[in-house]
N, C-alpha and C positions, 0 to 999 in steps of 0.2 A: 388416326393411325396409332397403333399401340406403341408403347415405349420400346426403343431398341437399345441394346447394350452399347457401350463405348466402342467405337470402331477406329479410334485414333491409331494411326500407323498402319492400318489395313488398306489394301488396294482392292477395289471392287470394279469389275467391268460389267457394263449393262448394254446389251445390244438392243436395237429397236427402241432407243430411249429419247427420240425427238418428240414424242407425244404419248398420250395414253398411259397405260400402267407402267411402261418402262421409265418414262419421265418421272412419274410419281414415286416409284421405287428409288430412283436416283436421288431425288430430293431428300428422302429419308436417310439414305446412306450418307449423303453429304452432311446433313445435320448431325449425324452421329460421329462425324469426325473422319470418315474414310477419305482416302484419295479415290476419286471416282472418275473412271473413263467411260463416257457415253459414246455410243456408236450409232450413226445414222447414215442414210443414203444421200440425202440432199444437203448441200453445204449451207444454204440459207436457213433451213429448218434446224440444222445442227447448231449453228451460231445462236439462233433464237432460243433454243432449248438450253444451251450453255448459259446464256445470260439469265434466263428464268431460274435455273437451278441455283446459280450463284446468288441471285437476289433473294430467293425464297429461303435458302439454307444459311446464308451468311458465310459460306465457305468459298475460299479461293483455290482450293485444291481439287478443282474439277476441270477436266479436259474433254475435248470433243474430237472424235476421229470419224473418218468417212469410210464406208464400205458398202458396196452393192453386193449383197449376199447371193445374187444370181451368178456372180463371177467367181470362179475358184481362184483365179489370179488375184482378185481383189481381197479375198479372204486370206490368202497367203501373205499379201502385203500388210494387212491389218495385224495378223499374228506376229509377223516379223517386227513391226513397229512397236507393238506392245511388249514383246520380249526384249527388245533393245532398251526400252525405257523403264521397265519394271523388273527387278530381280525376282520378285515373287508376286503372285496373285492369290488373294485370300478368298475371293468370291467371284465366280463367273456366272452371270445370268444370261442365258440364251433365250431372248425374247423376240428377236426380229422375225417377222412373218409377213406373208402376202397371200393373196388369192388372185386367180385369173379367170375371167368369164369364159374366154376361149383358150384352148390348148396352145401354150406358148413354149417355145424352146429357148433356152439360154445360149450364150455364146459357146458353151461347152457341149451343146446338143442335148441337153437334159430338160425334161418337163419342168417348167419354172416353179410350180408350187412345191414339188418335191425337192428341187434344188435349193430354194430359199429356206423353206421351213425345216428341212431335215439335213440335207447334205452340207449346207453352210455351217450350222452349229456343230455337226459331226466333225467337219474338217477343222474348224477353229478350235474346238475343245482339244482335239488330238494334238494340234500344233502348239497349244499352250500347256500341255500336261507337265512339262518340266517346271514351268513357273508355278503351276498349281501345287505340285509336289513340294516345291521349295516353300510354299506358303502353308503347308500342313500344320495343324488341321485346317483344311480348306474345304469349300463347298461349291458344288456346281448345281445350278437350278435351271431346269428346262421347262419352259412354259409350253404346255401341251393344251389339251382341250377335252371336254366331255365328248366332243365329236369323234374322238378316237374309238369309241365303242362301235361306231358304224364303219370303221376302217377295215379294209382288206389289203392283202398283199398278193400280187401275181408276179413272180420273178421273171416270167417270160414277157411281161408287159408292165414294168414298173411305171413307165411314163404314159400310160393310157393312150397308146396309139389307137386302141379300140375302146369305144365307150367312154370317152372323156366327159366329165361333168364337174362343175366347180366344187360342189359339195363332196363328191367322190374323191377328187384329188386332195381336197383339204383334209378329209377324214384319214386318207392314207398317210399323209404327211404327219398328222398328229399321232397316229398309231406308231409310226416310225420313231417319233420323239420318245414315246414311252418304252418301246423296245430298246432303243439306244440307251436310255437311262438304265434299264435292267442289265444289259450286257456290260456297259461301262462300269457299273457298280461291282459286278462280278470280277472284272479285270483289275479293279482298284482295291479289292478287298485287302484290308490290313495296311494300306498305304497312307492312311490319314486323310484321304480325300473322299468325301461323300458326294453322291449325286442323286437328286430326286426330281420328279416331274410333278406338275400341278395343273389343275384347271382353275383359272382365276375367277370364274363365275361369268354370268352374262353381263358384260361390261359395255357401257356406252362409249364405244370408240368407233373410229371410221374405217376399220380394216375392210369392211364389206362394201363400202360406198362405191369404189371404183370397179367392183365386180358386177355391178348392175349395167345392163346395156343402156345406151344413151336415152332411149325413149322411156326407160323405166326409172331414171334417176330422180325425177321429181316425185313420182308416187312413192319410191323407196324412201326419200327424205321425209315425206309426210308420215309414212308408217313408222319410221325411226323416231321422229319427233313425238308421236303419240305413245310409243313404247318406252321412251327414255325415262319417264318418271318411275318406271317399274324395274329399271336396270340399275346395276351397280355403277357408282361413279368410278372413274379411273383410280382415284385415291383409295377407295375401298377394294377395288380389284387388285391393287398392288399389295394388299396386306399379306396374302399367302406367299408371294415372292419374298417379302421382307422376313416373314416368319421362317421360311426354309433357309434363308441366308444367314439369319442371326440368332434365332431362338435357342437358348441353352438346351431345352428339352428335346430338340431335334438332333443334337450332336450325336454322332455315331449311327443315326438312322440313315439307311442308304438303299437305293434301288426301288424306292416306293413311289406311289402315285397319291397325291394329296388333293382334297377338296375341302374348303373351309377350314384350313389349317390341320386337317386330320387325314391320316392315311385311309385310303379306300381301295378295295380291290379293283384293278383295272379290268379291261375286257379279257375274255378267255384267250384271244390271240396275243394280247400284250403280256400274258403270263407264260408264254411258250418259249422256253429257254433255247430250244433248237432253232426256232424261228428267229429269235434275237441274234443268235450267232450267225445264221445265214444272212440276215440283213446286214450285219456288221461287215461280213466278207464282201457282199455285193457293194456296199457303200464305199468300202476302202478301194475297191477296184474303180468305181466311178470317179473318185476324187484323186486317184493315183497316189494313195497313201502308202508309204513304205513301212515295213516292219509292223504290219497290222495284225 
């Protein structure tokens, strides 16, 4: 992992940080002296990640919080707790994500992949904007995917009541991440808070393992094991997250999509400003966000 600047006195929030690239990024931030709040869904995994980060970084200023991003009530509780305990947030990394083999609805009645991967970070970020503005110059980092190039949007069927597929749903959620990044950057222009999206690379993590049907899990595991030597380690996959969160040369850059630490044109749809505004409005309605 490349050297990071001194983050002493900075507060960094990383969602989806109980494993994979989120955990590895949190280790780097903690080593650099930041106060790090990691967010996970499972209490046991969160406690294990907390212990690992403290041990590997030597930092005691690391905390763990629980949130199931499929629940808007849980996201609101997380935001309220973070706002109560931190007067400012310097970096927010939206990394939590999930996939579902079959179409699944959340407790809010929303297709789960879209809810967790897009609406969760959309709501959390908006609820923490006051703290991010207090931390200006602050940075928001949204973990998207190259899969967004395959993504589509149908505002009459955002939740795939018709034609659901695991990859189609994932691609739509990742396209939403990039569009959200673009529109939020426009809204925050001149405020001292930047927001960028990234593709971390083909990383050897387990996000897709539970997306396979039971009969295919053993073959999937075998294929994954064979491909693993050709994939990025989570530590390397976290590098672009750390770069966007800390690198001096990225200061002031906003609304962009990055791969391998460099800006890259996203998909044609992801560059559509009217589409980005329409998605923002639809998302605000779905999460009942006031003053959107």
